[in-house]
ChimeraX commands (.cxc) that place a marker at each C-alpha (Angstrom):
marker #1 position -0.25,-0.21,-0.01 radius 0.5
marker #1 position 3.09,2.47,0.98 radius 0.5
marker #1 position 4.78,1.61,-2.53 radius 0.5
marker #1 position 1.01,2.41,-4.40 radius 0.5
marker #1 position 1.00,5.90,-2.55 radius 0.5
marker #1 position 4.78,6.63,-3.00 radius 0.5
marker #1 position 4.40,5.51,-6.76 radius 0.5
marker #1 position 2.51,8.50,-7.96 radius 0.5
marker #1 position 5.43,11.01,-6.82 radius 0.5
marker #1 position 7.92,8.80,-7.92 radius 0.5
marker #1 position 6.80,8.11,-11.60 radius 0.5
marker #1 position 5.87,12.07,-12.16 radius 0.5
marker #1 position 9.38,12.82,-11.10 radius 0.5
marker #1 position 10.95,10.23,-13.56 radius 0.5
marker #1 position 8.50,11.68,-16.21 radius 0.5
marker #1 position 9.51,15.33,-15.97 radius 0.5
marker #1 position 11.95,16.91,-18.18 radius 0.5
marker #1 position 14.90,17.51,-15.42 radius 0.5
marker #1 position 18.49,16.42,-15.33 radius 0.5
marker #1 position 18.20,14.55,-12.19 radius 0.5
marker #1 position 14.33,13.48,-10.78 radius 0.5
marker #1 position 15.72,13.02,-7.26 radius 0.5
marker #1 position 16.45,16.32,-7.54 radius 0.5
marker #1 position 12.88,17.37,-8.42 radius 0.5
marker #1 position 11.64,14.95,-5.56 radius 0.5
marker #1 position 13.53,16.34,-3.23 radius 0.5
marker #1 position 13.03,20.34,-3.99 radius 0.5
marker #1 position 9.27,19.40,-3.85 radius 0.5
marker #1 position 9.08,18.05,-0.39 radius 0.5
marker #1 position 11.44,20.62,0.90 radius 0.5
marker #1 position 8.69,23.37,-0.68 radius 0.5
marker #1 position 6.23,21.32,0.69 radius 0.5
marker #1 position 7.65,20.92,3.96 radius 0.5
marker #1 position 7.90,24.79,4.23 radius 0.5
marker #1 position 4.94,26.10,2.95 radius 0.5
marker #1 position 3.39,23.60,5.49 radius 0.5
marker #1 position 5.49,24.78,8.39 radius 0.5
marker #1 position 5.00,28.70,7.49 radius 0.5
marker #1 position 0.96,28.14,7.18 radius 0.5
marker #1 position -1.76,27.77,9.63 radius 0.5
marker #1 position -0.07,24.94,11.22 radius 0.5
marker #1 position 2.73,26.85,13.18 radius 0.5
marker #1 position -0.42,27.90,15.28 radius 0.5
marker #1 position -0.74,23.86,16.71 radius 0.5
marker #1 position 0.87,23.14,19.63 radius 0.5
marker #1 position 2.36,19.29,18.15 radius 0.5
marker #1 position 3.97,21.50,15.52 radius 0.5
marker #1 position 5.36,24.28,17.42 radius 0.5
marker #1 position 6.38,21.56,20.17 radius 0.5
marker #1 position 8.70,19.61,17.01 radius 0.5
marker #1 position 10.18,23.26,15.86 radius 0.5
marker #1 position 11.66,24.48,19.21 radius 0.5
marker #1 position 12.78,21.09,19.95 radius 0.5
marker #1 position 14.66,20.60,16.69 radius 0.5
marker #1 position 15.17,24.02,15.10 radius 0.5
marker #1 position 16.49,25.11,11.83 radius 0.5
marker #1 position 19.34,24.43,9.52 radius 0.5
marker #1 position 20.63,27.78,8.19 radius 0.5
marker #1 position 19.49,27.28,5.17 radius 0.5
marker #1 position 16.00,26.65,5.89 radius 0.5
marker #1 position 15.76,29.52,8.29 radius 0.5
marker #1 position 16.41,31.55,5.79 radius 0.5
marker #1 position 14.32,29.86,2.96 radius 0.5
marker #1 position 11.30,30.29,5.65 radius 0.5
marker #1 position 12.30,34.10,5.91 radius 0.5
marker #1 position 11.48,34.56,2.26 radius 0.5
marker #1 position 8.11,32.65,2.72 radius 0.5
marker #1 position 7.24,36.44,3.36 radius 0.5
marker #1 position 5.18,35.01,6.85 radius 0.5
marker #1 position 7.09,36.99,9.07 radius 0.5
marker #1 position 5.38,37.30,12.03 radius 0.5
marker #1 position 4.72,33.57,11.64 radius 0.5
marker #1 position 8.44,33.03,11.46 radius 0.5
marker #1 position 8.53,35.63,14.70 radius 0.5
marker #1 position 6.21,33.24,16.36 radius 0.5
marker #1 position 8.42,29.97,15.82 radius 0.5
marker #1 position 11.35,31.42,16.59 radius 0.5
marker #1 position 10.74,32.73,20.05 radius 0.5
marker #1 position 9.39,29.50,20.90 radius 0.5
marker #1 position 12.15,28.41,20.43 radius 0.5
marker #1 position 14.37,31.11,21.81 radius 0.5
marker #1 position 12.04,30.40,25.20 radius 0.5
marker #1 position 13.14,26.42,25.69 radius 0.5
marker #1 position 16.15,26.98,24.10 radius 0.5
marker #1 position 17.00,29.49,27.30 radius 0.5
marker #1 position 15.02,27.47,29.58 radius 0.5
marker #1 position 16.92,24.24,28.25 radius 0.5
marker #1 position 20.17,26.26,28.68 radius 0.5
marker #1 position 19.51,27.52,32.10 radius 0.5
marker #1 position 18.85,24.35,33.14 radius 0.5
marker #1 position 21.78,22.02,32.05 radius 0.5
marker #1 position 24.23,24.74,32.67 radius 0.5
marker #1 position 23.64,24.52,36.51 radius 0.5
marker #1 position 23.61,21.05,36.65 radius 0.5
marker #1 position 27.72,21.45,35.68 radius 0.5
marker #1 position 29.14,20.70,39.07 radius 0.5
marker #1 position 32.55,20.40,37.97 radius 0.5
marker #1 position 35.50,22.67,39.06 radius 0.5
marker #1 position 37.35,24.42,36.32 radius 0.5
marker #1 position 40.69,22.06,37.46 radius 0.5
marker #1 position 38.76,18.89,36.60 radius 0.5
marker #1 position 36.44,20.15,33.53 radius 0.5
marker #1 position 39.30,21.44,31.09 radius 0.5
marker #1 position 42.10,19.80,29.66 radius 0.5
marker #1 position 44.75,21.92,27.90 radius 0.5
marker #1 position 43.10,21.44,24.85 radius 0.5
marker #1 position 39.25,22.22,25.63 radius 0.5
marker #1 position 36.83,19.98,27.91 radius 0.5
marker #1 position 37.84,16.14,29.98 radius 0.5
marker #1 position 34.30,16.20,30.52 radius 0.5
marker #1 position 31.58,18.30,28.27 radius 0.5
marker #1 position 29.35,20.35,29.70 radius 0.5
marker #1 position 25.61,19.09,29.08 radius 0.5
marker #1 position 24.77,22.53,27.64 radius 0.5
marker #1 position 27.21,22.38,25.07 radius 0.5
marker #1 position 26.31,18.58,24.24 radius 0.5
marker #1 position 22.97,20.35,23.89 radius 0.5
marker #1 position 23.83,23.00,21.44 radius 0.5
marker #1 position 25.79,20.39,19.82 radius 0.5
marker #1 position 22.87,18.30,19.29 radius 0.5
marker #1 position 20.53,21.21,18.00 radius 0.5
marker #1 position 23.10,22.02,15.54 radius 0.5
marker #1 position 22.43,18.47,14.06 radius 0.5
marker #1 position 19.03,19.13,13.86 radius 0.5
marker #1 position 16.07,20.62,11.50 radius 0.5
marker #1 position 12.94,20.07,11.71 radius 0.5
marker #1 position 12.24,20.90,7.54 radius 0.5
marker #1 position 15.47,18.49,6.69 radius 0.5
marker #1 position 13.42,15.58,9.56 radius 0.5
marker #1 position 10.37,15.91,7.41 radius 0.5
marker #1 position 12.01,15.98,4.12 radius 0.5
marker #1 position 14.41,12.48,4.81 radius 0.5
marker #1 position 11.53,10.96,6.15 radius 0.5
marker #1 position 9.40,10.75,3.09 radius 0.5
marker #1 position 12.93,10.95,0.69 radius 0.5
marker #1 position 13.96,7.92,1.96 radius 0.5
marker #1 position 10.40,6.31,1.26 radius 0.5
marker #1 position 10.69,7.63,-2.47 radius 0.5
marker #1 position 14.12,5.81,-2.98 radius 0.5
marker #1 position 12.91,2.46,-1.96 radius 0.5
marker #1 position 9.82,2.71,-4.14 radius 0.5
marker #1 position 12.35,3.37,-6.89 radius 0.5
marker #1 position 13.63,0.55,-6.56 radius 0.5
marker #1 position 10.45,-1.38,-5.71 radius 0.5
marker #1 position 8.72,0.31,-9.13 radius 0.5
marker #1 position 12.22,-0.97,-10.77 radius 0.5
marker #1 position 11.62,-4.35,-9.97 radius 0.5
marker #1 position 7.96,-4.82,-10.45 radius 0.5
marker #1 position 6.71,-2.25,-13.00 radius 0.5
marker #1 position 7.83,-2.77,-16.60 radius 0.5
marker #1 position 6.79,0.65,-17.78 radius 0.5
marker #1 position 9.15,2.51,-14.88 radius 0.5
marker #1 position 11.71,0.16,-15.92 radius 0.5
marker #1 position 11.67,1.28,-19.32 radius 0.5
marker #1 position 10.95,4.84,-18.85 radius 0.5
marker #1 position 14.04,4.63,-16.28 radius 0.5
marker #1 position 16.28,4.07,-19.27 radius 0.5
marker #1 position 15.01,7.58,-21.04 radius 0.5
marker #1 position 15.70,9.67,-18.33 radius 0.5
marker #1 position 18.49,12.62,-18.34 radius 0.5
marker #1 position 20.51,10.99,-15.76 radius 0.5
marker #1 position 21.31,12.21,-12.18 radius 0.5
marker #1 position 23.26,14.82,-10.08 radius 0.5
marker #1 position 26.25,13.41,-8.95 radius 0.5
marker #1 position 25.07,13.07,-5.48 radius 0.5
marker #1 position 22.05,10.92,-6.09 radius 0.5
marker #1 position 23.88,9.16,-8.59 radius 0.5
marker #1 position 25.84,7.51,-5.82 radius 0.5
marker #1 position 23.17,7.22,-3.45 radius 0.5
marker #1 position 21.27,5.16,-5.94 radius 0.5
marker #1 position 24.47,3.32,-6.65 radius 0.5
marker #1 position 25.28,2.59,-2.42 radius 0.5
marker #1 position 21.58,1.43,-1.71 radius 0.5
marker #1 position 21.12,-0.46,-4.69 radius 0.5
marker #1 position 22.37,-4.17,-2.97 radius 0.5
marker #1 position 19.60,-3.36,-0.07 radius 0.5
marker #1 position 16.44,-3.68,-2.58 radius 0.5
marker #1 position 18.28,-5.45,-5.50 radius 0.5
marker #1 position 19.31,-9.12,-5.86 radius 0.5
marker #1 position 21.31,-11.10,-8.45 radius 0.5
marker #1 position 21.31,-10.15,-11.98 radius 0.5
marker #1 position 18.89,-7.25,-11.28 radius 0.5
marker #1 position 21.29,-5.54,-9.31 radius 0.5
marker #1 position 23.51,-5.58,-11.92 radius 0.5
marker #1 position 21.25,-4.87,-14.77 radius 0.5
marker #1 position 20.52,-1.65,-12.59 radius 0.5
marker #1 position 24.08,-0.47,-11.84 radius 0.5
marker #1 position 25.15,-1.15,-15.48 radius 0.5
marker #1 position 22.20,0.66,-16.64 radius 0.5
marker #1 position 22.75,3.94,-13.83 radius 0.5
marker #1 position 26.08,3.90,-14.40 radius 0.5
marker #1 position 25.50,4.61,-18.69 radius 0.5
marker #1 position 22.64,7.36,-17.28 radius 0.5
marker #1 position 25.31,9.26,-15.17 radius 0.5
marker #1 position 27.93,9.16,-17.48 radius 0.5
marker #1 position 26.34,9.80,-21.00 radius 0.5
marker #1 position 24.32,12.56,-19.52 radius 0.5
marker #1 position 27.30,14.39,-17.76 radius 0.5
marker #1 position 29.30,14.60,-21.22 radius 0.5
marker #1 position 25.89,15.63,-22.63 radius 0.5
marker #1 position 26.14,18.99,-20.25 radius 0.5
marker #1 position 29.68,19.08,-20.20 radius 0.5
marker #1 position 29.66,19.31,-23.84 radius 0.5
marker #1 position 26.75,21.98,-23.65 radius 0.5
marker #1 position 29.01,23.85,-21.08 radius 0.5
marker #1 position 31.84,24.00,-23.54 radius 0.5
marker #1 position 30.19,25.43,-26.10 radius 0.5
marker #1 position 28.66,27.54,-23.74 radius 0.5
marker #1 position 32.06,28.97,-22.92 radius 0.5
marker #1 position 32.94,28.98,-26.65 radius 0.5
marker #1 position 30.32,31.62,-27.35 radius 0.5
marker #1 position 32.09,34.15,-25.26 radius 0.5
marker #1 position 34.97,33.71,-27.77 radius 0.5
marker #1 position 34.33,36.18,-30.92 radius 0.5
marker #1 position 35.34,33.47,-33.28 radius 0.5
marker #1 position 32.10,31.90,-32.05 radius 0.5
marker #1 position 29.96,34.90,-31.63 radius 0.5
marker #1 position 27.57,34.54,-35.06 radius 0.5
marker #1 position 27.33,30.90,-34.13 radius 0.5
marker #1 position 24.01,29.34,-32.98 radius 0.5
marker #1 position 23.63,28.26,-28.94 radius 0.5
marker #1 position 22.64,25.13,-29.67 radius 0.5
marker #1 position 21.66,23.96,-26.01 radius 0.5
marker #1 position 23.93,25.69,-23.78 radius 0.5
marker #1 position 21.94,28.50,-23.28 radius 0.5
marker #1 position 21.04,26.65,-19.98 radius 0.5
marker #1 position 24.05,24.80,-19.76 radius 0.5
marker #1 position 25.62,26.89,-16.50 radius 0.5
marker #1 position 22.21,25.70,-13.96 radius 0.5
marker #1 position 21.71,22.49,-15.45 radius 0.5
marker #1 position 25.56,22.00,-14.92 radius 0.5
marker #1 position 25.59,23.09,-11.40 radius 0.5
marker #1 position 22.70,20.62,-10.84 radius 0.5
marker #1 position 24.77,17.70,-12.37 radius 0.5
marker #1 position 27.68,18.83,-10.55 radius 0.5
marker #1 position 25.97,18.45,-6.68 radius 0.5
marker link #1:1,2 radius 0.2
marker link #1:2,3 radius 0.2
marker link #1:3,4 radius 0.2
marker link #1:4,5 radius 0.2
marker link #1:5,6 radius 0.2
marker link #1:6,7 radius 0.2
marker link #1:7,8 radius 0.2
marker link #1:8,9 radius 0.2
marker link #1:9,10 radius 0.2
marker link #1:10,11 radius 0.2
marker link #1:11,12 radius 0.2
marker link #1:12,13 radius 0.2
marker link #1:13,14 radius 0.2
marker link #1:14,15 radius 0.2
marker link #1:15,16 radius 0.2
marker link #1:16,17 radius 0.2
marker link #1:17,18 radius 0.2
marker link #1:18,19 radius 0.2
marker link #1:19,20 radius 0.2
marker link #1:20,21 radius 0.2
marker link #1:21,22 radius 0.2
marker link #1:22,23 radius 0.2
marker link #1:23,24 radius 0.2
marker link #1:24,25 radius 0.2
marker link #1:25,26 radius 0.2
marker link #1:26,27 radius 0.2
marker link #1:27,28 radius 0.2
marker link #1:28,29 radius 0.2
marker link #1:29,30 radius 0.2
marker link #1:30,31 radius 0.2
marker link #1:31,32 radius 0.2
marker link #1:32,33 radius 0.2
marker link #1:33,34 radius 0.2
marker link #1:34,35 radius 0.2
marker link #1:35,36 radius 0.2
marker link #1:36,37 radius 0.2
marker link #1:37,38 radius 0.2
marker link #1:38,39 radius 0.2
marker link #1:39,40 radius 0.2
marker link #1:40,41 radius 0.2
marker link #1:41,42 radius 0.2
marker link #1:42,43 radius 0.2
marker link #1:43,44 radius 0.2
marker link #1:44,45 radius 0.2
marker link #1:45,46 radius 0.2
marker link #1:46,47 radius 0.2
marker link #1:47,48 radius 0.2
marker link #1:48,49 radius 0.2
marker link #1:49,50 radius 0.2
marker link #1:50,51 radius 0.2
marker link #1:51,52 radius 0.2
marker link #1:52,53 radius 0.2
marker link #1:53,54 radius 0.2
marker link #1:54,55 radius 0.2
marker link #1:55,56 radius 0.2
marker link #1:56,57 radius 0.2
marker link #1:57,58 radius 0.2
marker link #1:58,59 radius 0.2
marker link #1:59,60 radius 0.2
marker link #1:60,61 radius 0.2
marker link #1:61,62 radius 0.2
marker link #1:62,63 radius 0.2
marker link #1:63,64 radius 0.2
marker link #1:64,65 radius 0.2
marker link #1:65,66 radius 0.2
marker link #1:66,67 radius 0.2
marker link #1:67,68 radius 0.2
marker link #1:68,69 radius 0.2
marker link #1:69,70 radius 0.2
marker link #1:70,71 radius 0.2
marker link #1:71,72 radius 0.2
marker link #1:72,73 radius 0.2
marker link #1:73,74 radius 0.2
marker link #1:74,75 radius 0.2
marker link #1:75,76 radius 0.2
marker link #1:76,77 radius 0.2
marker link #1:77,78 radius 0.2
marker link #1:78,79 radius 0.2
marker link #1:79,80 radius 0.2
marker link #1:80,81 radius 0.2
marker link #1:81,82 radius 0.2
marker link #1:82,83 radius 0.2
marker link #1:83,84 radius 0.2
marker link #1:84,85 radius 0.2
marker link #1:85,86 radius 0.2
marker link #1:86,87 radius 0.2
marker link #1:87,88 radius 0.2
marker link #1:88,89 radius 0.2
marker link #1:89,90 radius 0.2
marker link #1:90,91 radius 0.2
marker link #1:91,92 radius 0.2
marker link #1:92,93 radius 0.2
marker link #1:93,94 radius 0.2
marker link #1:94,95 radius 0.2
marker link #1:95,96 radius 0.2
marker link #1:96,97 radius 0.2
marker link #1:97,98 radius 0.2
marker link #1:98,99 radius 0.2
marker link #1:99,100 radius 0.2
marker link #1:100,101 radius 0.2
marker link #1:101,102 radius 0.2
marker link #1:102,103 radius 0.2
marker link #1:103,104 radius 0.2
marker link #1:104,105 radius 0.2
marker link #1:105,106 radius 0.2
marker link #1:106,107 radius 0.2
marker link #1:107,108 radius 0.2
marker link #1:108,109 radius 0.2
marker link #1:109,110 radius 0.2
marker link #1:110,111 radius 0.2
marker link #1:111,112 radius 0.2
marker link #1:112,113 radius 0.2
marker link #1:113,114 radius 0.2
marker link #1:114,115 radius 0.2
marker link #1:115,116 radius 0.2
marker link #1:116,117 radius 0.2
marker link #1:117,118 radius 0.2
marker link #1:118,119 radius 0.2
marker link #1:119,120 radius 0.2
marker link #1:120,121 radius 0.2
marker link #1:121,122 radius 0.2
marker link #1:122,123 radius 0.2
marker link #1:123,124 radius 0.2
marker link #1:124,125 radius 0.2
marker link #1:125,126 radius 0.2
marker link #1:126,127 radius 0.2
marker link #1:127,128 radius 0.2
marker link #1:128,129 radius 0.2
marker link #1:129,130 radius 0.2
marker link #1:130,131 radius 0.2
marker link #1:131,132 radius 0.2
marker link #1:132,133 radius 0.2
marker link #1:133,134 radius 0.2
marker link #1:134,135 radius 0.2
marker link #1:135,136 radius 0.2
marker link #1:136,137 radius 0.2
marker link #1:137,138 radius 0.2
marker link #1:138,139 radius 0.2
marker link #1:139,140 radius 0.2
marker link #1:140,141 radius 0.2
marker link #1:141,142 radius 0.2
marker link #1:142,143 radius 0.2
marker link #1:143,144 radius 0.2
marker link #1:144,145 radius 0.2
marker link #1:145,146 radius 0.2
marker link #1:146,147 radius 0.2
marker link #1:147,148 radius 0.2
marker link #1:148,149 radius 0.2
marker link #1:149,150 radius 0.2
marker link #1:150,151 radius 0.2
marker link #1:151,152 radius 0.2
marker link #1:152,153 radius 0.2
marker link #1:153,154 radius 0.2
marker link #1:154,155 radius 0.2
marker link #1:155,156 radius 0.2
marker link #1:156,157 radius 0.2
marker link #1:157,158 radius 0.2
marker link #1:158,159 radius 0.2
marker link #1:159,160 radius 0.2
marker link #1:160,161 radius 0.2
marker link #1:161,162 radius 0.2
marker link #1:162,163 radius 0.2
marker link #1:163,164 radius 0.2
marker link #1:164,165 radius 0.2
marker link #1:165,166 radius 0.2
marker link #1:166,167 radius 0.2
marker link #1:167,168 radius 0.2
marker link #1:168,169 radius 0.2
marker link #1:169,170 radius 0.2
marker link #1:170,171 radius 0.2
marker link #1:171,172 radius 0.2
marker link #1:172,173 radius 0.2
marker link #1:173,174 radius 0.2
marker link #1:174,175 radius 0.2
marker link #1:175,176 radius 0.2
marker link #1:176,177 radius 0.2
marker link #1:177,178 radius 0.2
marker link #1:178,179 radius 0.2
marker link #1:179,180 radius 0.2
marker link #1:180,181 radius 0.2
marker link #1:181,182 radius 0.2
marker link #1:182,183 radius 0.2
marker link #1:183,184 radius 0.2
marker link #1:184,185 radius 0.2
marker link #1:185,186 radius 0.2
marker link #1:186,187 radius 0.2
marker link #1:187,188 radius 0.2
marker link #1:188,189 radius 0.2
marker link #1:189,190 radius 0.2
marker link #1:190,191 radius 0.2
marker link #1:191,192 radius 0.2
marker link #1:192,193 radius 0.2
marker link #1:193,194 radius 0.2
marker link #1:194,195 radius 0.2
marker link #1:195,196 radius 0.2
marker link #1:196,197 radius 0.2
marker link #1:197,198 radius 0.2
marker link #1:198,199 radius 0.2
marker link #1:199,200 radius 0.2
marker link #1:200,201 radius 0.2
marker link #1:201,202 radius 0.2
marker link #1:202,203 radius 0.2
marker link #1:203,204 radius 0.2
marker link #1:204,205 radius 0.2
marker link #1:205,206 radius 0.2
marker link #1:206,207 radius 0.2
marker link #1:207,208 radius 0.2
marker link #1:208,209 radius 0.2
marker link #1:209,210 radius 0.2
marker link #1:210,211 radius 0.2
marker link #1:211,212 radius 0.2
marker link #1:212,213 radius 0.2
marker link #1:213,214 radius 0.2
marker link #1:214,215 radius 0.2
marker link #1:215,216 radius 0.2
marker link #1:216,217 radius 0.2
marker link #1:217,218 radius 0.2
marker link #1:218,219 radius 0.2
marker link #1:219,220 radius 0.2
marker link #1:220,221 radius 0.2
marker link #1:221,222 radius 0.2
marker link #1:222,223 radius 0.2
marker link #1:223,224 radius 0.2
marker link #1:224,225 radius 0.2
marker link #1:225,226 radius 0.2
marker link #1:226,227 radius 0.2
marker link #1:227,228 radius 0.2
marker link #1:228,229 radius 0.2
marker link #1:229,230 radius 0.2
marker link #1:230,231 radius 0.2
marker link #1:231,232 radius 0.2
marker link #1:232,233 radius 0.2
marker link #1:233,234 radius 0.2
marker link #1:234,235 radius 0.2
marker link #1:235,236 radius 0.2
view
């Protein structure tokens, strides 16, 4: 049942004319997560509780600020700051360690609890957690469809490849979901898709660069006008 639910967005992404369907899926999840967080949900206690607990990474704070719901963002951040202040006050008071036993020459021997708390917060983000939970299911669904859906399997070989990050991710996870000859076929097709399309975009970028040479100024742009942003996607 889950596979059928996630098959719709996965198939939609693999039918898109894009340089990496996994990037398309992840970007869609990111936009949906930000819209959810900055929509009416920010007034709900359970959502505010999670945003106060997990906080946000720098990238998603910037994207939320651009969302224009400044009141919503202010309320979210204030709740986060209230909890953070309260937690730091509590944990910092429990560090009943003298400076002689707390420090080594190069740092802490016993890390204070409030520093552990801060380090943990630096590694968490409410938006990231919402994205990754669903994105992991999308990856599993890609392999499920490749194994069970002949139309998807045929379509897989016709896409414009993947970015470097997601090529590596699919290669790494293939043994978890595929067995025997199926994994060999998948990795062969994956390698061909990645390299053929990297070369395609690289050649477009090469011509884009040549167009800045006076000798080619009157030559057609061919497929190179958007080569730079597509190269950035591929190189990610």
